[in-house]
All heavy atoms as an XYZ file, in Angstrom:
655
protein
N      13.057     11.242      2.455
C      12.799     10.756      3.790
C      14.113     10.277      4.399
O      14.930      9.686      3.699
C      11.805      9.601      3.732
C      10.584      9.823      4.562
S       9.436      8.440      4.523
C       8.657      8.691      2.954
N      14.274     10.498      5.674
C      15.498     10.064      6.340
C      15.420      8.572      6.681
O      14.333      7.983      6.713
C      15.724     10.852      7.643
O      14.693     10.500      8.582
C      15.731     12.353      7.399
N      16.556      8.007      6.975
C      16.603      6.607      7.377
C      15.800      6.357      8.645
O      15.142      5.317      8.785
N      15.846      7.321      9.581
C      15.097      7.176     10.836
C      13.590      7.170     10.578
O      12.846      6.403     11.198
C      15.465      8.292     11.805
N      13.132      8.011      9.655
C      11.700      8.040      9.315
C      11.276      6.717      8.687
O      10.220      6.169      9.019
C      11.393      9.177      8.337
C      11.446     10.546      8.952
C      11.255     11.625      7.911
O      12.050     11.689      6.946
O      10.292     12.394      8.067
N      12.096      6.220      7.779
C      11.793      4.948      7.122
C      11.703      3.833      8.156
O      10.782      3.011      8.134
C      12.841      4.644      6.028
C      12.634      5.599      4.851
C      12.773      3.189      5.575
C      13.712      5.550      3.800
N      12.626      3.810      9.097
C      12.628      2.788     10.152
C      11.375      2.886     11.026
O      10.763      1.868     11.363
C      13.881      2.933     11.013
C      14.012      1.877     12.077
C      14.261      0.486     11.515
O      14.879      0.366     10.452
O      13.820     -0.488     12.160
N      10.978      4.098     11.367
C       9.767      4.294     12.189
C       8.521      3.800     11.464
O       7.675      3.123     12.053
C       9.590      5.771     12.543
C      10.573      6.271     13.576
C      10.393      7.744     13.841
N       9.097      7.978     14.473
C       8.383      9.089     14.289
N       8.809     10.054     13.501
N       7.226      9.242     14.898
N       8.401      4.151     10.175
C       7.236      3.720      9.396
C       7.248      2.201      9.241
O       6.212      1.545      9.382
C       7.177      4.430      8.025
C       6.079      3.851      7.154
C       6.976      5.930      8.204
N       8.416      1.626      8.985
C       8.525      0.171      8.845
C       8.101     -0.520     10.140
O       7.339     -1.503     10.100
C       9.961     -0.206      8.484
C      10.171     -1.706      8.378
C      11.576     -2.027      7.959
O      11.862     -1.990      6.772
N      12.446     -2.318      8.916
N       8.563     -0.040     11.269
C       8.191     -0.622     12.559
C       6.687     -0.543     12.772
O       6.044     -1.510     13.193
C       8.932      0.100     13.708
O      10.342     -0.076     13.511
C       8.529     -0.437     15.066
N       6.092      0.600     12.433
C       4.645      0.770     12.571
C       3.888     -0.203     11.674
O       2.937     -0.858     12.109
C       4.262      2.220     12.244
C       2.775      2.436     12.228
C       2.056      2.571     13.413
C       2.072      2.478     11.027
C       0.689      2.751     13.405
C       0.702      2.657     11.009
C       0.019      2.792     12.196
O      -1.340      2.961     12.182
N       4.291     -0.304     10.412
C       3.596     -1.194      9.476
C       3.710     -2.651      9.900
O       2.742     -3.411      9.790
C       4.143     -1.010      8.055
C       3.765      0.289      7.356
C       4.522      0.429      6.037
C       2.273      0.377      7.139
N       4.870     -3.053     10.382
C       5.037     -4.429     10.856
C       4.086     -4.725     12.009
O       3.462     -5.779     12.055
C       6.480     -4.677     11.291
C       7.429     -4.816     10.128
C       8.848     -5.003     10.593
N       9.715     -5.287      9.457
C      11.019     -5.471      9.558
N      11.619     -5.403     10.740
N      11.731     -5.723      8.485
N       3.993     -3.789     12.943
C       3.093     -3.983     14.093
C       1.632     -3.959     13.643
O       0.839     -4.815     14.024
C       3.356     -2.903     15.140
C       2.583     -3.126     16.431
C       2.884     -2.087     17.506
N       2.354     -0.788     17.117
C       3.078      0.298     16.936
N       4.381      0.285     17.085
N       2.517      1.439     16.587
N       1.276     -3.009     12.792
C      -0.101     -2.869     12.315
C      -0.567     -4.103     11.548
O      -1.672     -4.602     11.759
C      -0.224     -1.633     11.417
C      -1.586     -1.375     10.781
C      -2.576     -0.925     11.839
C      -1.462     -0.336      9.683
N       0.293     -4.604     10.671
C      -0.072     -5.727      9.811
C       0.267     -7.077     10.428
O      -0.094     -8.117      9.873
C       0.620     -5.581      8.448
C       0.262     -4.307      7.668
C       1.134     -4.184      6.434
C      -1.207     -4.272      7.316
N       0.969     -7.072     11.557
C       1.327     -8.326     12.213
C       2.243     -9.185     11.364
O       2.112    -10.403     11.332
N       3.190     -8.525     10.666
C       4.052     -9.254      9.751
C       5.457     -8.649      9.786
O       5.663     -7.520      9.319
C       3.478     -9.193      8.338
C       4.191    -10.097      7.379
O       5.356    -10.429      7.552
N       3.482    -10.506      6.329
N       6.414     -9.388     10.314
C       7.796     -8.910     10.394
C       8.528     -8.948      9.057
O       9.671     -8.506      8.965
C       8.581     -9.722     11.433
C       8.178     -9.372     12.854
O       7.647     -8.269     13.073
O       8.393    -10.219     13.747
N       7.877     -9.454      8.014
C       8.485     -9.484      6.678
C       8.244     -8.196      5.901
O       8.793     -8.016      4.809
C       7.972    -10.686      5.897
C       8.395    -12.017      6.540
C       7.831    -13.208      5.807
N       8.252    -13.183      4.416
C       7.548    -13.693      3.417
N       6.394    -14.275      3.644
N       7.980    -13.639      2.186
N       7.429     -7.282      6.467
C       7.193     -5.992      5.815
C       8.492     -5.192      5.880
O       9.130     -5.096      6.929
C       6.060     -5.206      6.509
C       5.944     -3.801      5.925
C       4.749     -5.948      6.404
N       8.875     -4.630      4.745
C      10.102     -3.851      4.692
C       9.862     -2.593      3.867
O       9.216     -2.655      2.816
C      11.226     -4.690      4.066
C      12.580     -4.049      4.147
C      13.659     -5.011      3.700
C      15.012     -4.346      3.842
N      16.090     -5.207      3.367
N      10.366     -1.472      4.352
C      10.302     -0.218      3.607
C      11.698     -0.006      3.014
O      12.679      0.099      3.744
C       9.877      0.951      4.510
C       9.846      2.244      3.720
C       8.514      0.673      5.132
N      11.754      0.038      1.689
C      13.033      0.041      0.973
C      13.287      1.407      0.351
O      12.526      1.845     -0.513
C      13.022     -1.048     -0.139
C      14.356     -1.108     -0.850
C      12.635     -2.400      0.442
N      14.375      2.070      0.780
C      14.702      3.360      0.168
C      15.040      3.186     -1.314
O      15.493      2.110     -1.724
C      15.932      3.836      0.938
C      16.179      2.860      2.019
C      15.303      1.664      1.799
N      14.840      4.221     -2.107
C      15.125      4.092     -3.549
C      16.620      3.968     -3.821
O      17.453      4.473     -3.072
C      14.569      5.396     -4.128
C      14.581      6.356     -3.003
C      14.367      5.543     -1.756
N      16.937      3.270     -4.912
C      18.336      3.115     -5.319
C      18.884      4.424     -5.905
O      20.059      4.706     -5.803
C      18.462      1.991     -6.353
C      18.065      0.629     -5.809
S      19.161      0.054     -4.535
C      20.427     -0.677     -5.531
N      17.995      5.201     -6.530
C      18.390      6.471     -7.147
C      17.434      7.560     -6.694
O      16.255      7.301     -6.432
C      18.336      6.367     -8.672
C      19.320      5.396     -9.277
C      19.196      5.400    -10.789
C      20.140      4.396    -11.420
N      20.015      4.382    -12.875
N      17.929      8.778     -6.636
C      17.092      9.923     -6.278
C      15.946     10.049     -7.278
O      16.114      9.796     -8.474
C      17.926     11.198     -6.270
N      14.789     10.398     -6.779
C      13.628     10.582     -7.640
C      12.795      9.331     -7.824
O      11.705      9.389     -8.380
N      13.291      8.179     -7.385
C      12.533      6.942     -7.477
C      11.703      6.772     -6.202
O      12.049      7.314     -5.154
C      13.466      5.746     -7.673
C      13.954      5.593     -9.087
C      14.933      6.430     -9.587
C      13.426      4.625     -9.915
C      15.382      6.306    -10.890
C      13.870      4.480    -11.220
C      14.849      5.325    -11.713
N      10.629      5.999     -6.255
C       9.759      5.858     -5.083
C      10.372      4.977     -4.001
O      11.223      4.127     -4.268
C       8.496      5.201     -5.649
C       8.973      4.460     -6.861
C      10.110      5.269     -7.415
N       9.922      5.204     -2.783
C      10.240      4.328     -1.665
C       9.254      3.173     -1.760
O       8.044      3.387     -1.845
C      10.100      5.067     -0.329
C      11.118      6.205     -0.267
C      10.267      4.115      0.845
C      10.922      7.135      0.899
N       9.754      1.948     -1.757
C       8.891      0.786     -1.937
C       8.586      0.103     -0.616
O       9.403      0.096      0.303
C       9.543     -0.220     -2.886
C       9.692      0.301     -4.292
C      10.312     -0.707     -5.235
O      10.959     -1.669     -4.767
O      10.148     -0.531     -6.444
N       7.393     -0.464     -0.538
C       7.000     -1.299      0.589
C       6.919     -2.716      0.053
O       6.241     -2.974     -0.945
C       5.639     -0.860      1.172
C       5.219     -1.781      2.307
C       5.698      0.592      1.636
N       7.658     -3.624      0.700
C       7.683     -5.006      0.252
C       7.246     -5.933      1.383
O       7.335     -5.584      2.554
C       9.090     -5.435     -0.221
O       9.977     -5.415      0.896
C       9.620     -4.525     -1.303
N       6.756     -7.082      0.998
C       6.508     -8.175      1.940
C       7.219     -9.376      1.334
O       6.831     -9.852      0.264
C       5.014     -8.446      2.151
C       4.329     -7.210      2.732
C       4.830     -9.659      3.077
C       2.837     -7.345      2.939
N       8.276     -9.798      2.005
C       9.113    -10.844      1.431
C       9.754    -10.309      0.167
O      10.338     -9.228      0.170
N       9.631    -11.038     -0.928
C      10.206    -10.634     -2.213
C       9.236     -9.842     -3.082
O       9.591     -9.438     -4.182
C      10.667    -11.875     -2.997
C      11.803    -12.597     -2.302
O      12.566    -11.941     -1.572
O      11.926    -13.824     -2.483
N       8.016     -9.629     -2.599
C       6.967     -8.991     -3.399
C       6.838     -7.509     -3.058
O       6.627     -7.145     -1.906
C       5.634     -9.688     -3.121
C       4.472     -9.137     -3.881
C       4.296     -9.813     -5.230
O       4.814    -10.915     -5.410
O       3.616     -9.223     -6.080
N       6.977     -6.643     -4.059
C       6.710     -5.218     -3.855
C       5.200     -5.040     -3.847
O       4.524     -5.421     -4.804
C       7.347     -4.362     -4.963
O       8.763     -4.558     -4.927
C       7.038     -2.899     -4.775
N       4.679     -4.491     -2.758
C       3.228     -4.352     -2.625
C       2.755     -2.913     -2.736
O       1.559     -2.670     -2.886
C       2.706     -4.970     -1.311
C       2.936     -6.471     -1.287
C       3.324     -4.305     -0.106
N       3.669     -1.954     -2.656
C       3.230     -0.577     -2.744
C       4.380      0.405     -2.625
O       5.553      0.038     -2.619
N       4.004      1.671     -2.537
C       4.973      2.743     -2.383
C       4.602      3.591     -1.168
O       3.449      3.597     -0.730
C       5.022      3.646     -3.624
O       3.719      4.191     -3.860
C       5.497      2.895     -4.854
N       5.591      4.299     -0.641
C       5.411      5.135      0.534
C       5.710      6.580      0.173
O       6.718      6.872     -0.477
C       6.360      4.672      1.649
C       6.401      5.524      2.910
C       5.073      5.453      3.655
C       7.541      5.092      3.806
N       4.826      7.474      0.578
C       5.004      8.902      0.353
C       4.865      9.652      1.664
O       4.093      9.248      2.538
C       3.962      9.430     -0.638
C       4.121      8.836     -2.014
O       5.146      9.132     -2.655
O       3.235      8.078     -2.437
N       5.585     10.747      1.768
C       5.511     11.619      2.938
C       4.829     12.909      2.525
O       5.101     13.459      1.459
C       6.922     11.919      3.446
C       6.961     12.887      4.613
C       8.404     13.147      5.028
C       8.488     14.186      6.131
N       9.899     14.426      6.540
N       3.939     13.411      3.385
C       3.235     14.660      3.121
C       3.391     15.568      4.330
O       3.136     15.150      5.470
C       1.756     14.388      2.849
C       0.999     15.657      2.481
O       1.580     16.509      1.773
O      -0.155     15.797      2.908
N       3.838     16.782      4.100
C       3.937     17.782      5.160
C       2.992     18.915      4.784
O       3.169     19.569      3.765
C       5.378     18.310      5.285
O       6.246     17.198      5.479
C       5.515     19.255      6.452
N       1.974     19.124      5.617
C       0.962     20.136      5.341
C       0.690     20.921      6.616
O       0.294     20.339      7.630
C      -0.313     19.469      4.833
C      -1.332     20.462      4.320
O      -0.938     21.577      3.904
O      -2.531     20.129      4.326
N       0.902     22.212      6.558
C       0.679     23.091      7.708
C       1.407     22.593      8.949
O       0.881     22.605     10.060
C      -0.815     23.241      8.008
C      -1.559     23.966      6.894
O      -0.925     24.805      6.221
O      -2.754     23.691      6.712
N       2.631     22.097      8.777
C       3.433     21.646      9.896
C       3.120     20.245     10.386
O       3.787     19.744     11.284
N       2.101     19.610      9.825
C       1.757     18.241     10.205
C       2.334     17.276      9.176
O       2.275     17.527      7.979
C       0.242     18.063     10.298
C      -0.382     18.868     11.426
C      -1.867     18.587     11.568
O      -2.363     17.637     10.940
O      -2.512     19.337     12.310
N       2.878     16.183      9.663
C       3.502     15.187      8.789
C       2.642     13.931      8.769
O       2.164     13.474      9.817
C       4.923     14.835      9.290
C       5.544     13.745      8.421
C       5.802     16.075      9.305
N       2.427     13.394      7.582
C       1.726     12.116      7.454
C       2.436     11.295      6.385
O       3.183     11.817      5.562
C       0.255     12.317      7.094
O       0.140     12.916      5.819
N       2.210      9.994      6.449
C       2.804      9.063      5.497
C       1.671      8.267      4.866
O       0.735      7.868      5.548
C       3.784      8.121      6.201
C       4.886      8.868      6.923
C       4.718      9.271      8.246
C       6.066      9.197      6.274
C       5.720      9.971      8.905
C       7.067      9.891      6.931
C       6.890     10.276      8.248
O       7.871     10.981      8.898
N       1.771      8.032      3.570
C       0.728      7.290      2.861
C       1.343      6.118      2.113
O       2.346      6.272      1.416
C       0.005      8.198      1.870
N       0.741      4.951      2.292
C       1.140      3.773      1.537
C       0.095      3.571      0.444
O      -1.099      3.514      0.717
C       1.213      2.520      2.445
C       1.521      1.280      1.615
C       2.252      2.711      3.536
N       0.556      3.481     -0.777
C      -0.328      3.241     -1.917
C      -0.090      1.823     -2.410
O       1.041      1.447     -2.706
C      -0.034      4.239     -3.052
O      -0.172      5.571     -2.555
C      -0.974      4.021     -4.228
N      -1.176      1.058     -2.464
C      -1.083     -0.326     -2.928
C      -1.908     -0.458     -4.204
O      -3.098     -0.145     -4.215
C      -1.608     -1.304     -1.856
C      -0.750     -1.197     -0.599
C      -1.633     -2.730     -2.391
C      -1.243     -2.026      0.561
N      -1.262     -0.907     -5.263
C      -1.962     -1.150     -6.527
C      -2.074     -2.653     -6.723
O      -1.098     -3.385     -6.557
C      -1.192     -0.528     -7.687
N      -3.270     -3.115     -7.039
C      -3.497     -4.544     -7.260
C      -3.911     -4.730     -8.718
O      -4.924     -4.189     -9.155
C      -4.606     -5.082     -6.329
C      -4.223     -4.834     -4.874
C      -4.846     -6.563     -6.595
C      -5.349     -5.096     -3.900
N      -3.099     -5.461     -9.455
C      -3.422     -5.730    -10.852
C      -4.483     -6.816    -10.928
O      -4.435     -7.807    -10.189
C      -2.172     -6.182    -11.610
C      -1.010     -5.188    -11.636
C       0.190     -5.814    -12.347
C      -1.426     -3.900    -12.313
N      -5.428     -6.641    -11.833
C      -6.481     -7.631    -12.025
C      -5.898     -9.004    -12.333
O      -6.396    -10.015    -11.855
C      -7.423     -7.177    -13.143
C      -8.608     -8.099    -13.290
O      -9.372     -8.225    -12.308
O      -8.758     -8.703    -14.369
N      -4.800     -9.026    -13.073
C      -4.186    -10.305    -13.455
C      -3.593    -11.057    -12.259
O      -3.358    -12.253    -12.329
C      -3.104    -10.085    -14.506
C      -1.928     -9.272    -14.003
C      -0.997     -8.829    -15.114
O      -1.469     -8.489    -16.203
O       0.217     -8.837    -14.873
N      -3.358    -10.350    -11.155
C      -2.834    -10.993     -9.949
C      -3.923    -11.577     -9.058
O      -3.625    -12.341     -8.140
C      -2.009     -9.999     -9.125
C      -0.724     -9.595     -9.818
O      -0.237    -10.363    -10.680
O      -0.195     -8.518     -9.504
N      -5.169    -11.229     -9.325
C      -6.280    -11.710     -8.506
C      -6.700    -13.113     -8.923
O      -6.562    -13.484    -10.093
C      -7.483    -10.767     -8.643
C      -7.290     -9.349     -8.129
C      -8.520     -8.505     -8.471
C      -7.031     -9.341     -6.638
N      -7.248    -13.883     -7.975
C      -7.777    -15.199     -8.354
C      -9.011    -15.013     -9.228
O      -9.663    -13.961     -9.188
C      -8.132    -15.841     -7.012
C      -8.313    -14.707     -6.070
C      -7.420    -13.600     -6.554
N      -9.350    -16.020    -10.019
C     -10.540    -15.892    -10.866
C     -11.800    -15.769    -10.019
O     -11.858    -16.249     -8.887
C     -10.549    -17.172    -11.689
C      -9.631    -18.112    -11.001
C      -8.695    -17.311    -10.162
N     -12.793    -15.107    -10.587
C     -14.086    -14.983     -9.918
C     -14.783    -16.336     -9.887
O     -14.717    -17.084    -10.876
C     -14.994    -14.017    -10.681
C     -14.758    -12.532    -10.488
C     -15.617    -11.750    -11.480
C     -15.103    -12.120     -9.083
N     -15.471    -16.645     -8.796
C     -16.315    -17.849     -8.817
C     -17.397    -17.680     -9.883
O     -17.839    -16.565    -10.158
C     -16.925    -17.888     -7.417
C     -16.106    -16.969     -6.595
C     -15.491    -15.969     -7.530
N     -17.841    -18.762    -10.470
C     -18.832    -18.666    -11.550
C     -20.093    -17.939    -11.123
O     -20.642    -17.152    -11.871
C     -19.170    -20.056    -12.079
C     -18.026    -20.669    -12.837
C     -18.387    -22.008    -13.399
C     -17.190    -22.586    -14.139
N     -17.465    -23.886    -14.691
N     -20.567    -18.159     -9.914
C     -21.786    -17.494     -9.439
C     -21.581    -15.986     -9.365
O     -22.457    -15.207     -9.723
C     -22.195    -18.033     -8.077
N     -20.426    -15.540     -8.917
C     -20.154    -14.106     -8.792
C     -19.997    -13.467    -10.166
O     -20.368    -12.322    -10.364
C     -18.909    -13.880     -7.948
N     -19.435    -14.203    -11.105
C     -19.243    -13.665    -12.447
C     -20.573    -13.396    -13.137
O     -20.691    -12.483    -13.946
C     -18.397    -14.630    -13.277
N     -21.606    -14.188    -12.806
C     -22.905    -14.023    -13.449
C     -23.808    -13.059    -12.687
O     -24.835    -12.655    -13.193
C     -23.610    -15.383    -13.550
C     -22.903    -16.340    -14.472
C     -23.629    -17.657    -14.540
C     -22.921    -18.643    -15.426
N     -23.579    -19.938    -15.463
N     -23.461    -12.734    -11.455
C     -24.319    -11.871    -10.632
C     -24.394    -10.471    -11.219
O     -23.484    -10.001    -11.899
C     -23.769    -11.804     -9.211
N     -25.507     -9.825    -10.956
C     -25.702     -8.468    -11.417
C     -24.743     -7.547    -10.674
O     -24.395     -7.789     -9.524
C     -27.144     -8.038    -11.167
N     -24.286     -6.475    -11.330
C     -23.384     -5.554    -10.661
C     -24.058     -4.862     -9.483
O     -25.280     -4.708     -9.455
C     -23.029     -4.526    -11.752
C     -24.063     -4.691    -12.802
C     -24.601     -6.080    -12.689
N     -23.262     -4.482     -8.518
C     -23.791     -3.777     -7.336
C     -24.198     -2.384     -7.745
O     -23.456     -1.672     -8.411
C     -22.721     -3.722     -6.223
C     -22.375     -5.146     -5.786
C     -23.190     -2.885     -5.049
C     -21.222     -5.222     -4.821
N     -25.402     -1.997     -7.348
C     -25.908     -0.663     -7.672
C     -25.854      0.189     -6.431
O     -26.160     -0.250     -5.341
C     -27.338     -0.717     -8.176
C     -27.479     -1.470     -9.474
C     -28.886     -1.421     -9.976
N     -29.840     -1.709     -8.911
C     -31.141     -1.676     -9.034
N     -31.665     -1.385    -10.183
N     -31.939     -1.939     -8.025
N     -25.489      1.444     -6.616
C     -25.495      2.403     -5.510
C     -26.877      3.033     -5.464
O     -27.448      3.383     -6.480
C     -24.432      3.475     -5.697
C     -23.040      2.937     -5.587
C     -22.046      4.057     -5.681
C     -20.634      3.530     -5.538
N     -19.642      4.593     -5.582
N     -27.388      3.150     -4.264
C     -28.700      3.770     -4.081
C     -28.464      5.188     -3.605
O     -27.836      5.418     -2.585
C     -29.533      2.984     -3.053
C     -30.869      3.669     -2.839
C     -29.714      1.551     -3.523
N     -28.963      6.149     -4.352
C     -28.771      7.549     -3.994
C     -29.949      8.088     -3.202
O     -31.005      7.475     -3.134
N     -29.720      9.223     -2.629
C     -30.809      9.892     -1.889
C     -31.673     10.679     -2.847
O     -31.201     11.231     -3.830
C     -30.227     10.843     -0.848
C     -29.503     10.132      0.256
C     -29.051     11.134      1.262
N     -28.270     10.434      2.295
C     -27.761     11.019      3.334
N     -27.910     12.315      3.492
N     -27.082     10.356      4.222
N     -32.949     10.756     -2.522
C     -33.876     11.482     -3.379
C     -33.867     12.945     -3.063
O     -33.501     13.405     -2.061
C     -35.272     10.929     -3.228
């Protein structure tokens, strides 16, 4: 991705998320992912896709279970959500 593309995506993400601390960081070495950070925290990666002449960008955010707050006791005991299918 070019520097101009990275800047455009960064500007869009800042406006979309309402946060000027969002930063799109080019990789230090070729072959490494482009990172999306908020402050000092890496929150995801950015990929570019060109398909049939159309360009799109995708941000992938992975959330580790260990980073989440603990479940409230009531939620931990609740039955799992069931999907209802069509007959």
